[in-house]
Structures are given as C-alpha cells and as structure tokens.
C-alpha positions in Angstrom: 183.2 28.5 358.4 179.9 30.1 357.5 177.0 27.6 357.7 174.8 27.0 354.7 171.3 28.6 354.8 169.6 25.3 354.0 170.9 21.9 354.9 169.5 18.5 353.8 167.5 16.4 356.2 167.3 12.7 355.9 164.7 10.9 358.0 165.3 7.2 358.6 162.4 5.0 359.4 163.1 2.0 361.6 161.3 -0.9 360.0 160.2 -4.0 361.8 159.0 -7.4 360.5 156.2 -8.8 362.6 154.6 -12.1 362.0 151.5 -13.6 363.6 152.8 -15.6 366.6 152.3 -19.4 366.6 152.4 -21.9 369.4 155.5 -23.7 368.0 158.6 -23.5 370.1 157.5 -20.5 372.0 158.4 -19.5 375.6 155.8 -19.6 378.3 155.4 -16.3 380.2 157.1 -17.5 383.3 160.3 -18.3 381.3 160.8 -14.6 380.6 163.3 -13.1 383.1 161.2 -10.0 383.8 157.9 -11.9 384.4 156.5 -11.0 387.8 153.9 -13.3 389.4 152.6 -10.8 391.9 151.4 -8.1 389.5 148.0 -7.2 388.1 149.4 -8.1 384.7 150.9 -11.5 385.5 147.8 -13.6 384.5 146.9 -11.4 381.5 150.5 -11.7 380.2 150.5 -15.5 380.6 147.2 -15.6 378.7 148.4 -13.3 375.9 151.6 -15.4 375.4 149.7 -18.6 375.4 147.1 -17.4 372.9 149.8 -16.1 370.6 148.6 -12.4 370.8 152.1 -11.4 371.8 155.4 -13.2 371.6 157.5 -10.9 373.8 161.3 -10.7 373.0 162.4 -14.4 373.0 166.0 -13.6 372.1 166.3 -11.5 375.2 163.9 -13.5 377.2 162.1 -10.3 378.2 158.4 -9.2 378.2 159.3 -5.5 378.7 156.0 -4.8 380.4 156.9 -1.1 381.0 157.9 -0.4 377.4 155.5 1.9 375.5 153.4 0.4 372.7 153.3 2.2 369.4 150.1 2.7 367.3 151.3 0.1 364.8 152.0 -2.5 367.5 148.7 -1.9 369.3 146.9 -2.3 366.0 148.6 -5.6 365.3 147.9 -6.9 368.8 144.2 -5.9 368.5 143.8 -7.6 365.1 145.7 -10.7 366.3 143.3 -10.9 369.2 139.9 -10.1 367.5 140.3 -11.1 363.9 143.0 -13.7 363.5 141.3 -15.5 360.5 140.8 -12.5 358.4 144.2 -11.2 359.3 146.0 -14.3 358.2 144.2 -14.2 354.9 145.0 -10.5 354.5 148.7 -11.0 355.3 149.3 -13.6 352.6 150.2 -10.7 350.2 152.4 -9.0 352.8 153.7 -5.4 352.6 155.1 -4.1 349.3 158.7 -2.9 348.9 159.0 0.5 350.4 155.8 0.3 352.5 155.7 0.4 356.3 155.9 -3.1 357.8 152.4 -2.7 359.2 150.7 -1.7 355.9 148.7 -5.0 355.5 147.3 -4.6 359.0 146.3 -1.0 358.3 144.6 -2.1 355.1 142.5 -4.4 357.1 141.9 -1.8 359.8 140.7 0.6 357.2 137.9 -1.8 356.3 136.5 -1.2 359.8 137.0 2.6 359.7 139.6 2.6 362.5 140.9 6.1 363.2 144.6 5.4 362.5 147.6 7.0 360.8 147.0 5.8 357.2 149.0 8.7 355.6 151.2 9.9 358.4 153.4 6.8 358.5 155.9 8.1 361.1 153.2 8.4 363.7 152.6 4.6 363.5 156.0 4.1 365.3 155.2 6.6 368.0 153.8 5.6 371.4 150.0 5.6 371.5 148.1 7.5 374.2 145.8 5.7 376.6 142.9 8.0 375.5 143.5 7.1 371.9 143.5 3.3 372.6 140.3 3.7 374.6 138.6 5.2 371.6 140.0 2.6 369.3 138.8 -0.3 371.4 135.4 1.2 372.2 134.6 2.2 368.6 135.9 -1.1 367.2 133.8 -3.2 369.5 130.6 -1.2 369.4 130.7 0.0 365.8 129.7 3.5 367.1 131.4 6.9 366.7 132.3 7.9 370.2 134.1 10.8 371.8 137.2 10.0 373.8 135.3 10.7 377.0 132.5 8.3 376.0 135.1 5.7 375.1 136.8 6.0 378.5 133.4 5.6 380.2 132.8 2.5 378.0 136.1 1.1 379.4 134.8 1.6 382.9 131.3 0.3 382.3 132.6 -2.9 380.8 135.3 -3.5 383.4 138.0 -3.2 380.8 139.8 -0.7 383.0 139.3 0.9 386.4 141.7 3.8 385.8 144.1 5.0 388.5 143.5 5.4 392.2 144.9 9.0 392.2 145.2 9.0 396.0 141.7 7.4 396.6 140.9 4.1 398.2 138.4 3.5 395.4 139.2 4.4 391.9 137.2 7.6 390.9 136.6 6.3 387.4 136.7 9.8 385.8 138.1 10.8 382.5 141.0 12.4 384.3 141.7 9.4 386.5 142.1 7.3 383.3 145.2 9.4 382.6 144.3 9.6 378.9 147.4 11.6 378.0 149.9 9.0 379.4 151.5 6.7 376.9 150.2 3.1 376.9 152.7 0.5 378.1 152.7 -3.2 377.1 151.4 -4.5 380.5 148.3 -2.2 380.3 147.7 -3.1 376.7 147.6 -6.8 377.5 145.4 -6.2 380.6 142.9 -4.3 378.4 142.7 -7.2 375.9 142.5 -9.8 378.7 139.6 -8.0 380.3 137.8 -7.8 376.9 138.2 -11.5 376.6 136.8 -12.2 380.0 134.2 -9.4 380.4 132.6 -9.0 377.0 130.2 -11.5 375.5 130.4 -10.0 372.0 134.1 -9.6 371.0 133.7 -9.3 367.3 135.1 -6.2 365.5 132.4 -4.0 363.9 132.6 -1.5 361.1 132.5 1.9 362.8 129.5 3.9 361.6 130.2 7.0 359.5 127.9 10.0 359.0 126.9 10.6 355.4 127.8 14.3 355.9 130.5 15.3 358.4 133.0 18.2 358.3 134.9 18.0 361.6 138.3 17.9 363.2 138.7 15.3 365.9 135.0 15.4 366.4 134.7 19.2 366.7 132.6 21.3 364.3 132.0 25.0 363.7 129.6 26.3 366.4 130.9 24.1 369.1 131.5 25.9 372.4 135.0 26.4 373.8 134.1 24.3 376.8 133.8 21.2 374.6 137.4 21.5 373.4 138.6 21.9 377.0 136.8 18.8 378.1 139.1 16.8 375.9 142.2 18.9 375.8 142.2 20.9 379.0 143.1 24.6 378.9 144.5 25.9 375.5 148.3 25.6 375.1 148.5 29.1 373.5 146.1 32.0 373.0 146.1 34.9 370.6 143.4 37.6 370.0 142.2 39.4 367.0 139.4 41.9 367.5 136.5 39.8 368.9 138.1 36.6 367.8 140.2 34.5 370.2 142.4 31.9 368.7 143.4 28.8 370.8 145.9 26.0 370.1 144.9 22.6 371.5 147.0 19.4 371.5 148.0 16.5 373.7 151.5 16.0 375.0 154.0 17.3 372.3 151.6 18.6 369.6 149.6 15.4 369.3 146.1 15.7 367.8 146.8 19.4 367.0 144.0 21.8 366.4 143.8 25.6 366.0 140.4 26.9 366.9 139.1 30.5 366.6 136.2 31.5 368.9 133.8 34.5 368.6 132.7 36.6 371.5 130.2 33.9 372.5 133.0 31.3 372.6 131.6 29.5 369.6 134.1 28.0 367.1 134.1 30.0 363.8 137.4 28.7 362.5 139.2 25.3 362.7 142.5 24.1 361.3 144.6 21.0 361.5 147.5 19.5 359.6 147.2 16.1 361.4 145.3 13.1 360.4 142.3 13.7 362.7 139.9 15.4 360.3 136.8 14.0 358.6 135.3 15.5 355.5 132.4 13.4 354.2 129.7 14.6 351.8 127.0 12.3 350.5 128.9 9.3 351.9 132.0 10.3 350.0 135.2 10.8 351.9 137.0 13.9 350.6 140.6 13.1 351.4 142.0 12.8 347.9 142.6 15.5 345.3 140.7 13.8 342.4 137.8 13.0 344.7 137.6 16.6 345.8 137.8 17.8 342.2 135.2 15.3 341.0 132.8 16.1 343.9 132.9 19.8 343.5 133.2 19.6 339.7 136.4 21.6 339.5 139.9 21.0 338.1 142.6 22.2 340.5 146.2 21.1 340.7 147.8 23.7 343.1 148.5 23.3 346.8 145.2 24.5 348.0 141.5 24.2 347.0 138.9 26.4 348.7 135.2 25.7 348.3 132.4 27.7 349.8 128.9 26.8 350.9 126.1 28.9 352.5 127.4 27.8 355.9 131.1 27.5 355.7 134.3 27.9 353.7 136.5 24.8 353.4 140.1 24.8 352.3 141.9 21.6 351.4 145.7 21.8 351.5 147.6 19.2 349.5 151.2 17.9 349.8 152.7 18.6 346.4 156.1 17.2 347.2 155.7 13.7 348.5 152.0 12.7 347.8 150.3 14.8 345.1 146.9 13.4 345.9 146.2 13.3 349.6 144.7 16.1 351.6 147.3 17.1 354.2 145.5 19.8 356.1 142.2 21.5 356.2 140.7 24.8 357.4 137.0 25.3 358.1 135.6 28.7 358.7 132.3 30.4 358.7 131.3 31.9 355.4 132.1 35.6 355.2 134.7 35.5 358.1 138.1 36.9 357.0 141.2 37.1 359.1 142.4 40.2 357.3 139.6 42.3 358.8 141.9 43.6 361.5 144.7 46.0 362.2 148.2 45.4 360.9 149.7 44.9 364.4 147.0 42.3 365.3 147.4 40.5 361.9 151.2 40.3 362.4 150.8 38.8 365.9 148.2 36.2 364.8 150.3 35.2 361.8 153.3 34.7 364.1 151.1 32.6 366.3 150.0 30.4 363.4 153.4 29.9 361.9 155.0 29.0 365.2 152.4 26.5 366.2 152.0 24.9 362.8 155.8 24.6 362.4 155.9 22.6 365.6 153.0 20.4 364.6 154.7 19.5 361.3 157.9 18.7 363.3 155.8 16.4 365.4 154.4 14.7 362.3 157.9 14.1 360.9 159.3 12.9 364.2 161.2 16.0 365.2 161.3 17.7 368.6 159.3 21.0 369.0 161.1 24.3 368.9 161.1 26.9 371.7 160.2 30.5 371.1 163.1 33.0 371.1 162.2 36.7 371.4 165.6 37.9 370.3 165.5 35.9 367.1 161.8 36.9 366.6 162.9 40.5 366.7 165.5 39.9 364.0 162.9 38.2 361.9 160.4 41.1 362.4 163.0 43.7 361.4 163.8 41.8 358.2 160.1 41.5 357.2 159.5 45.2 357.9 162.7 46.1 356.0 161.5 44.2 353.0 158.1 45.8 353.1 159.5 49.4 353.6 162.2 49.0 350.9 160.1 46.9 348.4 162.4 44.0 348.0 162.3 40.2 348.7 165.5 38.5 349.5 167.4 36.7 352.3 170.1 39.4 351.9 169.1 43.0 352.7 170.0 46.1 350.9 173.1 46.5 353.1 174.4 43.2 352.0 173.7 41.4 355.3 172.4 37.8 355.1 170.6 36.1 358.0 173.8 35.0 359.6 175.1 38.6 359.5 171.9 39.9 361.1 172.0 37.3 363.9 175.7 38.1 364.6 175.1 41.9 364.5 172.4 41.4 367.2 175.0 39.7 369.4 173.6 36.2 369.3 176.0 33.2 369.5 174.8 30.1 367.8 176.0 26.8 366.4 173.4 26.5 363.6 170.8 28.8 362.1 168.5 29.0 359.1 165.8 31.3 357.6 162.6 31.0 355.6 160.9 34.0 354.0 157.7 34.4 352.1 155.7 37.2 350.5 152.1 37.8 349.3 150.2 35.1 351.2 147.0 35.9 353.0 147.8 34.4 356.4 150.3 32.3 358.4 148.5 29.1 357.7 148.8 29.5 354.0 152.4 30.5 354.3 153.2 27.4 356.3 151.5 25.1 353.7 153.5 26.9 350.9 156.8 26.4 352.8 156.0 22.7 353.4 155.5 22.3 349.7 158.9 23.7 348.9 161.8 21.2 349.3 164.4 23.6 350.8 161.9 25.4 353.1 160.6 22.0 354.3 164.1 20.8 355.1 164.8 24.0 357.1 161.5 23.5 359.1 162.3 19.9 359.9 166.1 20.2 360.6 166.9 18.1 363.6 169.6 20.3 365.1 167.5 23.4 365.6 166.2 24.1 369.1 164.7 27.6 368.9 162.5 29.6 366.5 161.5 33.3 366.1 158.9 34.6 363.7 158.4 38.1 362.4 155.5 39.0 360.2 154.9 42.4 358.7 151.9 43.0 356.4 152.2 40.3 353.7 156.0 39.6 354.4 156.9 36.7 356.6 160.2 35.6 358.1 161.0 32.7 360.3 164.5 32.3 361.8 165.7 29.0 363.3 168.5 28.8 365.8 170.6 26.6 368.0 172.1 29.1 370.4 175.3 28.7 372.3 174.7 29.5 376.0 
C-alpha cells in the first residue's frame, strides 16, 4: 500500500501534579531502599528530605539519586528551597486547565527574570544541563546577568561545587571539569542546594538585572568574535561557507541552545539566528517577544509570519508562530544592515540553504521532543533533482511532469524505505525563511515533526526548495 505524503502527528505531554512537601507522615531518607550512607550525597539527601525540599518517591520507597532532573523539577526544587512563603501564596490559584503542571512556578520564576522555557513547554520536561543550572543558580542568587563560564566559576568560588576530578588528585575547577553538558541528576541537584544552604550567608532570590537595550542570542551579539562562541560551545557542529562568510552551527548535546552564526573574514559575527527560547530583544526596557508589543514599539501593523525592522546598525527579523500561538516571537534573525545572503553564486546559495534547512529542521524537532534526523546523500540528490526540475520546467508540484510523485522518485533511485515524506517551497529568499513558512503550515509541520522518520535530504535550486524525509530499510 502506498503511504500518504503527510501523516498526522500527535504529541502527548506527560503531566505531573507536584505539591509542596510537608513534614506530615513522610519517610526519612534512611527509609528509602536506595539510600546510601557512604556517598557524598547522603547527608544532603537527608537534609533535603527533612526540610521538605524533595519528597522522593514514597510509593516505591526510592530516592532515585541517579535519575535526571528536568528543568521544571529543578525550578520547583529551587523555589521550594529559597522562596517557600511566596511560593505557597502563588500556588493557591494552581495551574489552569490545559496548562503545564509547573505553570504557577514559572509565573513566579518570571518575576525574577529566570531564563526558563516559558513558551517552549516541552523543554520543561527534558533533563536540564549542569551548565544551565549553574547559570540559573548563580544569576538567581546574585541578581546579575552572568555568562555560563562566569556562573560555573561562581559555583567554585562559593564552594557550591568542586566539579569533577577528571583524573587529577585535586579537582582542576575549570569550566570543562564542571562537565557543563552533562545532564544534572537528583543527587547533584540536592548537593548544590545543600552547599548553598551551608556556604552562603545571603540565600535570598534576587531579581536578575536586565539591560535596557539588549539584542542578543544566548548572550552573543553581532560583532562578537568566533572564539567567544567556542568558549561556550566548543568547535562548531557544522560549517558552511559563502564567499567571505563562514556560517557555523552551535548547540549543546542534541540541538540544545541552538544558534546559527555567520562570521566575516575577521571572524566577527555578522548574522545570528535561533528558533529556541534563548534570545533577548529589549529596547528602552521593553521586552519585544510579543507581536503586539513589536507592532506598538515600531509603530507598524503586521499580522504575517515575519516582521523585519532595520536600524542603522542591524536588521532584525521577528518570526511568529501563526499556528499555535499567534502572538509570541518564535525565532529571530539579527544581521548587519546591508548584508544580504543572496549576494553569492547559485551553487553557494543552494549549499547554504540546504545547510540552514537541515539544521533548523533538527532544532525544531528538538523543541517538539523528537529525535534529530541524519543526513542522507542519496535522498538529498533526489530532492535536488526535483527542485532543479521544477525550476527548469517552470512548475511547482510534488508530482513532476512525468507523473512521478516523491515515492516514485525514491523507488526509481533504488532506495528501499518503510516511510517517506516531502516538503516543497518556492519563492522564499533563504532556507531560514522557508523553514519558518513550513513550520507555519499544518501539514508541512507534521511532516517535519513525524516521529518515524530517521533521515533527511535537502535539495535547493535557486528559489525552489525540496526536503525529503525517509526511514530506509537496510
């Protein structure tokens, strides 16, 4: 049976109900069957249970110290620890029907300008990085905007962590030895809070300072040197070149904190893009993350998927989600005024657009809880031939002039598969804009996020774009 080109995707969100632990009828730490008295977390765990910061899993009588902590769970633990009175008052209302169970906690955290997943709800249920929690703790307890490296140093300076030994007799206490990209487990989360309790005099949460004017992505701005990105992310995950412009992709683990950065010949950033909730756009103390606020600030009336504004220094494009949330800014692109990606050869432009589409596809799959796709050269060649054919013969369709649809073309190239799909587009300026358009189209988005796909190939030609998805049969 021939498979349908587009199939529906349903994403289920596992919801939890978490209440503030009380001291009534609770187990002591030593009553849990996986409690170990000879570990570095034994005393902190007893303290956390006794103070009601965590409750463990009483039904199973387990603490699960090695289990990873999600962003939402860590946020709740931190607020239980540092702001119990305000938290109890804030939780009287509780989460509304259809909201994530953690919404009341996030509403309180937003008062302190915590850098959390306020829009990207699925990320709340994903394990949090050690580097991310270091930044969350350091900023929340100092009230200062800090880089991740500065936050890790704060952890060392205040004896909140010593990092890993990494083969040394004495912990080197470097950013790398903190293992910032590892997922945080429950034992380490409790140890951090225990050390805060015993090593810091001032344990009050502070509102994190905000610059009145800030256009940045994860703290990076236009003009920043390539080395600054590599201090945080390491070497780029992927590299593409267009004339004197070198475009890098940076992210942690599986497309976490994703950034596309374009560098000039001096290795200075001239273009930045992200579709993840790690950007800041503030002008005159106004946060521009909502369509109406953007329209009001720039005195415009726009309702389409993208709004571009230009200043003397840069061009800023706001991308909106017109399917699920008509108001919030989903992605941004910052580029130097006057810089244009299309000032290049057709071959280079095709390559860079393929690069953009592949990387942004995987970033969106990360956002929506799907596994990243692997590049497939054979399927990319099929996609390229279809884009070129549409350009040469001046048509736009999934079915070519010979009557072959995507599945015919895949089979004619001798590729065995269990599932496949295709997205096409025409007339867009670059791969970033194409991806935002596809994500604002229900069926295209469903194809991009389909769980069963494992491989992807992209073929751009001039202003025609084709992406083919595949689950090959070995």
